[in-house]
Each structure stands twice: as structure tokens, then as C-alpha cells.
PAVEX-594198 format. One record per residue: x, y, z of N, C-alpha, C in turn. Coordinates in steps of 0.2 Angstrom, whole numbers, plus 2048, in hexadecimal, padded with zeros to 3 digits. Example, Ala and Ser with C-alpha at 12.3 -4.5 7.8 and 13.67 -1.06 7.14 Angstrom:
<recs>
8427E482783E7EA8278427F0827 8407F58238447FB824840800827 
</recs>
This chain:
<recs>
C6551C926C5F519929C5B51D930 C57520932C56523936C5051D93C C4F51F941C4D51B946C4651A945 C4251E942C3B51E941C3A517938 C4051A936C3F51392DC4350E931 C4850C936C49507939C4550293E C4250793FC3B504944C344FD93F C3450693AC2E503934C314FD931 C374FD933C394F5930C374F1933 C3B4F3939C394EB93EC324EA93D C2C4EF93DC254EC93DC254E7936 C244EA931C284E792BC274DF92B C2E4E092EC2F4D992EC2C4D5933 C2B4D693AC264D693EC224CE93B C1C4D4934C154D1932C184CD92E C1D4D092AC1D4C8924C224C2929 C224C492DC274BD92FC214BA933 C1D4BD934C174BA93AC1B4B9941 C1D4BE944C224BD94CC214C394D C234C0954C1F4C495AC214C995B C2A4CA958C2D4D0959C344CE955 C344D5953C3B4D594DC3F4DD950 C494DA951C4D4DF953C514DF94B C554E594AC5A4E8944C5E4EA947 C664E8944C694EB945C6C4EC93F C6C4F393CC6F4F6937C764F5936 C794F3932C804F092FC844F5928 C894F6926C8B4FA921C8A4FA91A C894FC916C884FC910C8D4F890F C8A4F4908C904ED906C934F0900 C9A4EE8FDC9D4F08FAC984ED8F3 C9A4F18EAC974ED8E6C8F4F28E7 C8A4EE8E2C854F18E0C844F78DF C8A4F98D7C855008D5C7F5018D2 C7B4FB8D1C755018D1C714FD8D6 C714FA8D9C6E4FD8E0C724FA8E7 C6F4FB8EDC714FD8F2C714F78F7 C774F48F8C754EC8FEC794F0907 C744EF909C764F2910C764EA913 C784EB91AC7A4E291DC774E5924 C724DF924C6E4E392FC6E4D992F C6B4DB936C6A4D693AC634D693C C614D093DC5B4D293FC584CB942 C574CD94AC574C794DC4B4C794E C494C194DC434C094BC404B9952 C3F4BE957C3A4B895AC324B5957 C2F4B095AC2C4AD958C2D4AC94E C264A694EC244A6946C2A4A1941 C2B4A293EC2E49B93BC3449B935 C334A393AC3C4A6938C3F4AA93C C3E4A4945C414A994BC4B4A994A C4C4AD94EC524AC94FC584B0947 C5F4B294CC604B7948C634B5943 C634BB93DC644B8938C674BE935 C6E4BC92FC6E4C292CC6C4C4925 C6C4C8924C684CC91FC6B4CF918 C6A4D4913C694D790FC644DC90F C644E090FC5E4E690EC5F4E8907 C5E4E7903C5E4EA8FBC5A4F08FB C5C4F68F6C594FB8F3C5D4FA8EC C595008E9C5A5068E3C5F50C8E7 C6450B8E3C665128E7C615168E1 C6551F8E1C625248DFC5F5258D7 C655238D6C625238CBC6651C8CA C655178C3C655128C3C665138BB C6A50C8BAC6750E8B3C635088AE C6050A8A6C5A5098A7C5A4FE8A5 C5D4FA8A4C5C4F38A3C5C4F28AA C5D4F58AFC5B4F28B7C584F18B7 C544EB8BAC4C4E98BBC4C4EB8C1 C454EF8C3C414EF8C8C424E88CE C464ED8D4C454E98DCC404E48DD C384E58DAC334DF8DBC354DB8D6 C374DD8CFC384D68CBC424D38CC C434D58CEC4C4D38D3C4B4CF8D4 C454CF8DAC434CB8E2C3E4C48DC C394C58D7C384C28D5C3D4BA8D3 C404BD8D0C494B98CAC4C4B78D1 C4C4BA8D9C4F4B68DBC4D4AF8DF C464B18E1C424AC8E1C3F4A58DC C404A98D6C414A38D1C4749F8D3 C4E4A18D2C544A18D1C5249A8D8 C5249C8DCC524988E5C504938E4 C484938E0C4548E8DFC464868DB C4C48C8D7C4D4848D0C554848D5 C564858D9C5C4828DDC634848DB C6148C8D7C6A48F8D4C6E4938DD C714918DFC754958E4C7449D8E5 C6E49E8EAC6D4A58E9C6B4A88EE C6C4AD8F1C694AF8FAC614AE8F7 C614AA900C5A4AA900C574B2901 C514B18FBC4D4B78FDC474B7901 C454BC905C414B990CC3B4BF909 C3D4C6908C364CC90AC374D2902 C324D38FFC314D88FCC2C4DE8FF C2C4E2900C294EA900C2B4EF8FA C244F08F9C234F48F4C204FC8F6 C1F4FB8FDC1C5008FFC22506902 C2150C8FEC27512900C2651590A C2251290DC1E518911C24513915 C2850C917C2A50791AC3350B91A C3450C913C3B50F913C3B51490F C3851890DC3A51B909C3851A8FF C3B5158FFC3D50E8F9C3B50B8FB C3A5058F2C384FF8F4C3E4FB8F5 C3F4F58F7C454F08FCC434E88FA C474E58FDC454E08FEC4B4DB903 C4A4D6907C4F4D290BC524CB906 C594CB907C5A4C6907C5F4C590A C5F4BE909C664B8911C6D4BB90C C724BE912C774BE911C7B4BA912 C804B990EC844B290CC8A4B590D C8F4AF910C954AF90FC994AE909 C9F4B4909CA54B4905CA54B9900 CAA4BA8FDCAE4C08F8CAA4C08F3 CAA4C68EECA84C88EACAA4C98E5 CAF4D28E7CB44D68E4CB94D28E1 CB84D38D8CBC4CE8D2CC34D08D4 CC44D78D4CCE4D78D7CCD4D38DA CCB4CE8DFCCF4CD8E5CCD4C58E3 CC84C18DFCC54BA8E0CCD4B88D9 CCA4C08D5CD24BA8CECD94BA8D1 CDB4BE8D4CE04BE8DACE24B98DC CDE4B38DDCDE4AC8E1CE14A98DC CE14AB8D4CE54A68CECDE4A08CB CE149C8CACDF4978C6CD84938CC CD14928C9CCE48E8CECCA48C8CC CCD4868C8CC64828C3CC44808CA CC147F8CCCBA47A8D2CB64808D1 CBA4868D2CB348D8D3CB348D8CD CB648D8C6CB148E8C1CAB4888BC CAB4838BFCA947B8BFCA647C8C1 CA34818C8C9D4818CEC994898C9 C9C48B8C7C994938C5C9448F8BC C974888BAC954898B6C924828B6 C9147F8BDC8B47B8BDC844808C1 C894848C3C834898C5C7E48E8BD C804908B8C804908B5C7A48E8AF C7E4868AFC764828AFC724848B1 C704838BAC6C4848BEC6848C8BB C6A48F8B8C694968B5C644918AE C664918ABC654918A3C5F48A8A5 C5D4868ABC5A4848AAC534878AB C5348A8ADC4D48E8AEC494918A6 C4448F8A3C4349189FC3C49589D C3A497897C33499896C30494897 C28493894C2549B89EC2649A8A1 C2549E8A7C2749D8ADC234A38AE C1A4A48B4C174A68B3C1B4AB8BA C1B4A98BDC214AF8C2C254B58C0 C264B28B9C2A4B68B8C274BB8B0 C224BC8AFC1F4BE8A8C204C68A9 C234C78ACC274D08ACC2C4CE8A8 C2D4CB8A6C374CA8A2C304C9899 C2B4C6898C2A4CA891C2A4C588E C2A4C3887C294BE883C304BF880 C304BA87EC384B487DC394B7874 C3F4B9873C3F4BD86CC434B7868 C434B7862C474B385CC4D4B885C C4E4BC85EC574BE85DC594C1863 C594BF86AC5D4C586BC614C986D C684C7866C694CB863C6A4D3863 C654D285DC614D6859C5F4DB85F C5B4D8862C584DD868C5B4E186C C624DC86FC674E0872C6B4E686E C694E4869C6E4EA863C694EF861 C644EE862C5F4F3864C614F9867 C5F4F486DC604FA874C644FB876 C6A4FA873C714FD873C71502872 C6E50486EC6F509867C6B50E86A C6650C86DC61512870C64516874 C6A51187CC6C512880C6F51887E C75516877C7A519874C75521874 C73520870C6F52886EC6D52B872 C6B527879C6952B880C6F531882 C7652E87FC7B532880C7D537881 C8153A885C83541882C8A54387A C8C53D87AC9253D874C92538871 C9253786DC94530869C9852B869 C98525867C9C51E868C9B51D861 C9F51E85DCA051A854CA4514856 CA951485ACAA50985CCA550785D CA350B864C9C506866C9650285F C95509860C9050A858C92503850 C99505850C9B50184BC9A4F884F C9B4F9852C9D4F0855C954ED856 C904F2856C894F0857C8B4EE850 C8A4F184BC884F0843C8A4E9843 C904EC846C974E5843C934E0848 C904DF84CC8A4D9850C854D884A C814DD84BC7C4DD847C7B4D8840 C814D783EC834D7838C844CE837 C844CE83DC874C8840C824C2842 C7A4C5844C794C484BC744BC84A C744B884EC724B184DC6C4B4853 C654AE84FC5F4AB853C624A7857 C5E4A785DC5E4A2862C5F49B863 C62499866C63492863C6048F869 C5E491870C59491874C5A49787A C5149587DC5149C882C4E499887 C5449E88FC5549C893C574A3898 C5849F89DC564A88A4C5E4A88A4 C5D4AE89FC654B18A0C684B58A7 C6D4B38A9C6E4B88B0C6E4C18AE C744C08A9C754C58A5C7B4CA8A8 C7B4C88ADC824CC8B1C864C68B6 C854BE8B2C8A4BB8B3C904BC8B3 C944BC8BBC9D4C08B8C9E4BE8BF CA54BE8BDCA94C08C5CA94C58C5 CA64C58CBCA74CE8CFC9E4CC8D4 C994C78CFC914C78D3C914BF8D4 C964BC8D8C964B68DCC984B68E2 C984B38E4C9B4B38EDCA14AD8EB CA54B08F0CAB4AA8EFCAB4A88F6 CAB4A18FBCAE4A3904CB349A904 CB849D904CBE498906CBD4938FF CBE4968FCCBD4938F4CB948F8F0 CB24948F2CAD48F8F4CA84928EF CA34928EBC9D4968E8C994968EB C9549D8EFC9249D8F3C8B49F8F1 C8A4A58EDC834A68EAC894A98E3 C7F4AA8E0C824AF8DBC7B4B48DC C804BA8DBC7D4C08DDC784C58D5 C784CD8D9C724D08D3C724CE8CC C6A4CB8CDC664C88C7C624D28C3 C634D68C6C5F4DE8C0C5F4DC8B9 C624D88B7C644D98B0C604D48AC C5F4CB8B2C5D4C68ADC554CA8A7 C564C18A6C524BF89EC504BE899 C4E4BD895C4B4B5893C524B988A C554B288BC594B488AC5F4AF884 C624AF87FC694A887FC6E4A7882 C6E49F883C7349D889C7B4A0887 C7E4A1882C844A6880C834AC883 C804AE883C7F4B4886C854B788C C824B1891C844B0897C8A4AF896 C8C4AA893C944A7893C964AB890 C964AE88BC9A4B488AC9B4B988C C974BA892C994C0896C9A4C089B C9B4B689FCA04B48A4CA94B58A2 CA84B489BCAF4B2897CB24B9894 CAF4BF893CB24C6891CB94C7894 CBB4CA890CC14CE895CC14CF89A CBB4D889ACB94DB89ECB94D98A2 CB54D38A6CB54D08AACBB4C98AF CC04CB8AECC34C58AFCC94CC8B3 CCA4D08B5CCD4D38BACD34D28BA CD54CF8C1CDE4CF8C0CE04CB8BC CDC4C98BACE34C18B7CDB4BF8B0 CE14C58A8CDB4C28A2CDC4BF8A1 CE24BC8A1CE64B689DCE04AF89F CDC4AF8A4CD74AA8A7CD14AC8A3 CD24AA89FCCB4AB899CC14AA89E CC34A38A1CBA4A48A5CBD4A98AA CBA4AC8ABCB94B48B1CBF4B48B4 CC54B38B0CCA4B58B5CCF4B18BB CC84AC8BACCA4A68C1CCD49C8BB CCC49E8B8CCD4958B3CCD4988AA CD14918A8CD049289FCC749189F CC649289ACC148F898CBE48A898 CC0484896CBF47D895CBD47B89C CBB47C89FCBC47A8A9CB547C8A9 CB34868A6CAD4868A8CA94838A1 CAC48489ACA6481899CA447A898 CAA47589CCA746E89BCA246B8A0 CA44718A4C9E4708ACC984718A9 C944798A8C934798A2C8E47289D C92473899C8F46C895C8D468899 C8F46789CC8D45B8A0C894628A5 C874648A6C814688ABC7C46A8AA C7C46D8A4C7846E89EC73469899 C7A465898C7846088FC7646488D C7846B88BC7846E886C8246F884 C8147087FC8847187AC8A479877 C8D47A87AC90481877C92484871 C8F48A86EC93489866C9849286A C9F490864CA3492868CA349A864 CA149685FCA04A085AC9B4A485B C964A1863C904A5865C944A786A C974A386DC994A5874CA14AA873 CA14AB86BCA64B1869CA14B7867 C9C4B5864C984BA862C954BF86B C954BB870C8D4BF872C954C1879 C9C4BF877CA24C387DCA24CB878 CA44C8871CA34D086FC9B4D686E C974D4870C904D7875C924D987C C964D287FC964D7887C9A4DE886 CA04DF882CA04E5882CA24E9881 C9E4E987DC944EE879C924F2882 C904ED881C8B4EC887C8E4F088C C924EC890C964F0897C974F8893 C994FB88FC9D4FE88EC9650588D C8F50288DC8B50588EC87509893 C86502897C8450389CC8A5058A1 C9150589FC9750B8A2C945118A0 C9551489CC9251B899C8F51C89E C885188A0C7F51A8A2C835188AB C875168AAC885188B3C8E51C8B2 C9051F8AFC945248B1C9052B8B0 C8A52A8ABC8652F8ADC825318B1 C8252E8B7C7E52D8BCC845328BF C865318BEC8C5348C4C8D53C8BE C8D53C8BAC8D5438B6C875468B5 C835428B5C7B54B8B8C7B54D8BD C7C54A8C2C7D54A8CAC7B5488CD C775428CDC7253F8D0C755398D7 C7B5398D3C815358D8C875368D8 C895388DCC9253C8E1C945368E2 C945318DAC9A5298DDCA052C8DA CA652B8DDCAC52D8D9CA95238D6 CAB51D8D7CAB5198D5CA651A8CC CA051B8CDC9C51D8C8C9E5228C0 CA15268C2CA852A8C2CAC5268BD CB15238BFCB451D8BFCB251A8BB CAD5168B9CAA5118B5CAB5148AC CAA5198AECA95188A6CB151A8A4 CB351C8A8CBC51B8A4CBD5148A1 CBC5108A2CBB50A89FCB9508898 CB950F898CB450E88ECB950B88B CBF51088DCC650F884CC6508885 CC950588ACCA4FD88CCC44F9887 CBE4F988ACBA4F9884CB94F887D CBB4FD87ECBA500875CC34F9874 CC54FC878CC94F6873CCA4F0871 CC64ED875CC44E8876CBE4E6873 CBB4E986FCB64E786BCBB4E7863 CC04EE862CC34EE85DCC64E7858 CC84E5861CCB4DD861CC94DB85D CC34DA863CBF4D6860CBD4D185A CB84D9858CB74DA851CBC4DA84C CC34D884CCC64D7846CCD4DE846 CCA4E3848CCC4E7846CD24EC849 CD34E684ECD94EA850CDB4E0852 CE34E2853CE54DB855CE94DA85A 
</recs>
């Protein structure tokens, strides 16, 4: 960020915080955030209700994105609603849609302590207390239900989120340059078994190891709300338990940190909702198709020349293991 942009940011913050003076110390880009860019900043505010030094994250979109990712303004609105509902999220401070400040929209939120990298979190082995905390947190998220005036951009509630998802992923596959018959076949398998929604809640849609922070063994925050929308609560359960998000502990079926029972029990006791195992299995299968499609879209960001990122190029290499899991879950391979 150049000096002019930094001064513009300070002026924006001064006005937003109703402060006398604001200074900003720019930090490094944070790890993760394959779709958005997150930069650590230290903000010192003189005067007003926000006076003091605060560790924040400056979040902007990368130069290219994927179709499912919501606009920054919508992400910020979701973060505010979740925060108001008592979900452990970074405190949302201010959103700016004026491109004259930094050249593109951005928002600022609290920088929480903790580790988010999935491979490191799962190396710690069994963490039942963390799994139970995540079950309670997901129940709080699912307690947010329509209608929500502040989330009107999420659109109408669907009778079959599964069929909607299948139609969307077929469109995404058709937009790719190569055919992917295994994914197409799995979508057909899912279509033939599509359930109607038992209830409609706010689904995080990326609630998994790698998208929450852990500090000294405790959950400190749930991150990355760019995919959230109305859906079936079993979708988030299946996504969290999907094999592709267990990292270094594939045998620990609840996010690579515990067995399913502790996660399920915590969620059920906190939400008052009884989980249906068949629906979880269904949405776990959907999770692998969905992640395969997103991985292909991410690799296209590299292949199309918009993002010269080795990480994005390597994400596309995950396709084979995801296709294998699709075939295993649908019973084609044992």
C-alpha cells in the first residue's frame, strides 16, 4: 500500500470512529484467504468511543474470485448479524465501498489470537473440548433463521437446497474447459436422492477446520463468511465432517479433531435439533463434489493468468482424491 492510500485509510478511519486522529501501522498479509486478501494492521485512535490501540484485519477481495463468493458488503453484513447473535466472530468495525480510498472495497474487523491452519490444528490429535465448542458455535449460527431484514440479499428460502446446489454446480462444470464425468455422475446420484429441507437456517457453508481460530486449545473465532446462505442445517454438519477437511487426522471424522459423537451431541444439545444420519451422509457426498468444483475454479484463476499463485495451481491437483471420495461415498468403490 502506498503512502497516499495509507493516508486515505487513516482519514476514513478518523471519520468512521469520530476520532481526533488515527494512525495506521501496516502489517503483513495473513496466511489463508484464497479468495480474499487479509492484512494485519495496528490502528491507534485518539479520541471518541474507539480510543486506543487496536489490532485489526483489513480485508479486501483478491483480483479474481469464484462465483459462489459473496460481495464484501454482504460478508460484512453476515459478520454483523452473527456477532449480534452471540457467535464467536471477529468484531466487525467498518465497511467501505468507496474505491477512491484503497482502489477497491474493504472492511475492517478485529484481529483475534489463534492458529487457523488445518494441518497444524489436526496434528494435536484428539481435541474433544474443541469439537464440543464448535458444535455449540454451529448451533448458534443455525439459530439465525429467516426472515432477517439485514440479510435480505440472501434471497428466497428454497424447498430443496440440495436440488438448487446440484443445478448450480452443473452450471459451474459446464463453464470449465474440460469434462469431469465423475463429478457429473455424482451429481446425478445426488439428484436421484435429493431430500427436501427439514428446516431452514443460516448455513455458514465453509464451517470446517481451517476456518476457525484456536488459541491455547480454545476456540477464539469462526472465520470466512463469504459462502453463507439459507440452507439445510445438515449441510454444515456434512461439510465439517467431510474427509477432505480432516487434514493430518483422517481417522478423526469430526474435522480431524475428534470423533463424530462429541460434535453431534454438543450440536444437538445446544440447538435442540435431532440430527438425521442419512442426511449428514448425503451432504458429505455433496461436500466432496462442491469442493472439487471450487478447487477447479480456483485453479482456473491461476490457469487464466489472473492470479500467479502456486497455491491456486496446487488446489486443482486435489481433484483426483475428491473424485475418489465421491466414488467411495456413492458405493462405486469400496
